[in-house]
N, C-alpha and C positions, 0 to 999 in steps of 0.2 A: 176432760169432758166437761168440766164445768165452764172452762173457757169458751168451748164450742157453744154451749147453751146460751152464754152471754152474747156471743157474735150473732147467733140466730135471732135472739131478742133485738139486738140492736138493728138488725137488718129489717125485721119485721116492722120496727118503728119507723125506719126510713121508708118503707113502702106505704105504711099508713099516711106517713106526713106527705107524701107525694099524691096518695089518693086524696087526702084532704085539699090539697091545692087544686087537683084536678076537679074536684066537686064544685069549685067556684066558676068554671067554665061551661059554656055551652055544650051539647052533645058532641059536636064536631071536635071542638078543641079538646074536650075530654078523651076522645078517641085518639088525637094526635099525640097526646102525652103517654101513650102506651109504648112499652119497649118495642123496638122495631119501626116506630113511627117517628118518634122525635129522636134526634142525633144529639148524642153528648160528645164533647171534645173537653180535653184538659187544658186550662189555661195556666197551669202551674209548672214551674220548674221541679225537678226531683231534687229532694234535700239530700245533697252529697256532701260531706266536710271537706272533700278534695276540691270541689268547685264552688261551693256556696260563697258568695262575697258577703261579708259582715258589715253593716253600717258601722263607721268609725265610733268607736266607744261602747258598742254593744258587746254583750258577752259571747265567748268563743261558743262554736257549735261542735259538739262532738257525738259520735255513736261508738258505744262500747258493747261488745258481746258479752253477755253475762251467763247465758246459757246456751248449750249445744245440744243437737240431737243425739250425738254420741255420748254425751257425760250425764245431761238432766233428762233426756227423752224429748225434749223440745227446744226450740230456737227463740232466743228472745235478745233485743238489744235495749240498753240504757240510753236514752236520748236525753242531752243537755243542750237547752237552746233557750234564748228570748224569745217572747211570744211574737216579735216581728222578724224572725229568721226566715230567709227565703220568700217565696210567695205567700202572701199573707193578707187578711183584712183587718182593718182597725175599727174599733168602736169609737163613739163620739168622746167617751172619757179618756181616750188615749191622749188628747191634747187639751182638753177643756175639764177642769174640775166641776164635779156635780153633774156632769152629762152622763147618759147611760153608758154602762160597761157591758162587757159581753154577754153576762147573765141577765142583763136587764132588757135585752133586745129579743123580739119576737122573731122566730124563723122566717116570717115573710119579709122582715127588714133585710134578710140576706139573699132574696129572690126578687131580681129586678130586671126590668126591660132594659135592654143595652144598645148603645150605638157604638161605632168606632170612628174616630177621626185620625185620618192618616197624615201625619206631618214628619214622616221619615226624611224627606229630602231637606227640609228646612233645618231639621235638628243635625243632619249630617253635616250641613254648612256651619252651623252654629250650635256647639254644645250646650250654651246657655240660653237656648231659645225657649220663649214663653207663649203658650197658646193664646191668642188674642180674640176678642170678641169679633172682630173682622173675619179672622180665620172661621169662626164658627157660623157666622152669617153666610160666608160664601159656601160652606158646606152645606147649609141649608137650602140654598139655592137648587142644589142638585139633588139633595136627598130628602126634603122636606122638614118641617119643624121638628126637633127633638121632643118626644113625648114628655109629658109631667113625670115627675118622680124617677127619672131614669138613672142609670149608671152610664156616665159619659167617659169612655175610654180614649185616652190619647195614646196613639200608636207612634212611639218615638223611634224604634228601631234598636233601642238600647238593649232589649231582650238577646240579642245576637253577640252581645258583648259578655254575656253572663259566663261567670268562671274565670274572668281575666281581670288584669289590673285596669283595662280601658272600661270596665263596668263603673267602678267608683269614680274614675277618672280624676285623680287628685293631682293638685298642681304642687309645687315646691313648698308652698305653705300649708300643706294638708287640707286646702279647699276643694270640696266637691265641684265638679263641673258636669252636670247633668240637666236636661231640659226639663220644663213642668209647666203648669197652669199659672198664668198672670192672676194675681189676686183679685184684680178688677173683673176678669173673666169669671171667676168663681163667684163674686158677689152678683154678677149679672145673671149666672145660673140660678142662684137662690132667688132673686128678686122677681124673675120670669116664670119661677115654678119648674125649671127644667130639671133641676134636681129637688126642689120642693122640700118637703120634710123628711122623706124617706129614700131619696136618691143617693147619689153619690159619685165620685170620680174614681177612674181605674188608669194604671200606668205601668209601663215596663221597666221603670227606673225604680229607685229606692222608696219614693214618694211622690205626692202631686206638686211639692214644692221645688223651685229652682234649687240645684245644688249650693249656689251662692247665697241663698237667703238663710241668714242664721236666726230669724225670727219665725219661721215657718208659718208665714202669712197665709199661703193657701191653706194648709192644714187647719189652722185656728178657725177658718171660715167653714170649712167642709165638715169637720167633726163637730156638729152641733146637732141637738133634737135627736134625730133617728138616722141620720145620714153617716154612711160608711165610706171607707176608702179601700180598693183594691190595688196592692201594690207588688212590683216584680212580677207583673204577669208574663206570660210565655204563649207561643204557638197562636199569636195574633192573626197571622197570615191565614189561618183555617176558620177565622171568626168573621161572620159576615158584617158588613157596614152598618145594616140596619135589619129589623126583623127577628132578632134573636133575643136571648135572655141570659143572665148570669146567674148561678146558684153558688153561694160561697160556704164551704164546708169547714171541718176543723174542729179541735176541742173548745168547749165552752167552759173556760176555767173560771173558778170563783173569783169575781171583782177583775175579770181579764181585761186587759187593753185591746184584745184582739186575739188572733191565733193564726199560727202557720196553718196554711189552708190548702186544700185541694179544690180549686175554682172552676167549677164546670161551665162550659158554653153550652146552653140549651137552644138547639136548632131545630124548629119546627119543620115539618114536611113542606116543601115547595120553596124553602128559603135557601139561597147558595150564596157562596162567596164570590 
């Protein structure tokens, strides 16, 4: 019973948080945040040890059943994983000393307007493809300028490789080959306010860096101030190109680098894929 009361309290807190966010909008927008009005989709893979690809060098991910209904009267698993296992978000301090960690961020840092840039064709031809400024400018000619403080999602198609050796795509020397954001593109996002102080980048690979970049240059730029990164995203075919938002959930660990996450795509009425 105690566990049920705790879950009920947590659910109440989530509803109160949503109401607080809704309170910042006008009456029409507030109404659109009500259940049945706004559509939610999951942008996360299911965390399954049999399928979850682990970044080279990260700790193994295991689930162990430690209580069963037959024996203890309830079912419970013991989870062992790194904070960046599976679909996750990273806090600025994940890559930069002295920057905010998970428990330093405000919930609103995890709720952002989002756009999706589809470069699956280019990534299919070149596993080391880097998103360029010209790619973004061409995208903006069709869809309009990316709003300030946005979450900019690069859809590479890598989500469809999840759970197979093709996802890390290691060569004979153990080097990753995955697409990512060119560092100069990230710097342009920052300089022009497109990700500003509180925005970020998202991707369906291990992270925003090219797999071949051992210096993590894109991450070092993104992870500053209150910017976050969403990584190993899924179900991006269901997420609109423009007009939607993302909400990153997950544990807030003390001094956490981020969290394994249930990332929600928040799609208002009238917005279609």
